N, C-alpha and C positions, 0 to 999 in steps of 0.2 A: 516477395516473402522474405522479410528481414528475421533476424533471430526471434525477436520476439513471438512473432507470429507462429514459427516453428517451434518454439518452447509451449506457447500456451495450445497449439494444435495438436501436441502431441499426449495432453493430458486426459485422461479419462472423464467421465461426466458422472457428478455435475461440476467438478474442479475449473473443466474448461470453460463452461458457462459462467462460473465466478468470475474467473481470470479476465474474460472478454469484458463483463461489466463494470468489474472493477477498474482497468486499462481505462475504459473510456471516459469512468469517471474522474479517476483521476487530470486525465487529459484535457477535459471540460472545465474541471475545477481550478486548474492551476494553468492559465495560460502561461506558454512559452516551457512547460515542462517538459527539455528533452527527455526521452528514453534511451535507455540502452541495456545491453545486458551485462550485468558486475556481480561476481561471486554467485555466477551460473543461472542469476535468476533476474528479470525484467525489475528495471530499477528506474526512477524517474527524478526531475530535477536534483542532478547532481549526485544520486544517492540517498535524498531527503527523505523517499520512500521506497517501498520495495513491493513486490507480490511474490507470494512462494505458494506452490501448489504441494501439497503434502498428501499424504496417504488418505486421509477421509475428510481432508477441508482445505483452505484456502487462508493463510495469515497476510493480510495485507500490514506492513510494519512500517514503523515512522524514527526518524532518527528523535531521539529525545532532549538533544541538546538543548540548555536554555529552556527547558520544560519545567515549570514548577511540579513541587510534589502533588498537589494540589492538580494540576495540569496530567499528570500521570498516572494519578488515580482513575480515571476516565477510559483506559486503556484497558486489554484484557490480560495482558501481562508486557512481559521483556525481559530485558538483560541490562547490561550497565550501559549502555550508548541506545539502545532500541528499544521500543515497544512496540506491540503490535494489537490487532483485534483478530480473533477468528471465526471464520465466516464457512456454513458447511451447507447452507443453501443458498441458489439462486437468486430467492428472495429476499435482496438487499437492503439493509436499513439505509438508504441512501441520506438522507437526510445529517444520521450521525457521521456517518463516514465523509461527507462534505464538511461539517464540523470540525472534525478531527485534522482533516487536511489542512484547513485553514489553521486552527491553530498550531499544526507542529510547521507550517511555513511560517507565521507570523513570528514564532518564537527564533525563527533565523534572522530575522532584519534587525539592524543597529537600532539602538535604543535611544 
């Protein structure tokens, strides 16, 4: 069992189930997305994405580097260098998540 399994395993429900589903979506959508614990939470693709379980929901975070203002409006919230979507149910909107993962990943590629 690795650190990410431990992190997810110690979360209460429904955060545990949400984290498991998000992890699978990230790994299925982003080929070769290495995963590691960074900043105390699971991160993927060298910190491009992260999952953080909070008291009553889970945030899937994205690096906002090179995202346009129009693109940033597609997220629920964020900070200076990241954006996130808030998920409070294991009934995920997989299509939206995959679209945002690809958008954030594409913004990191040289133009």
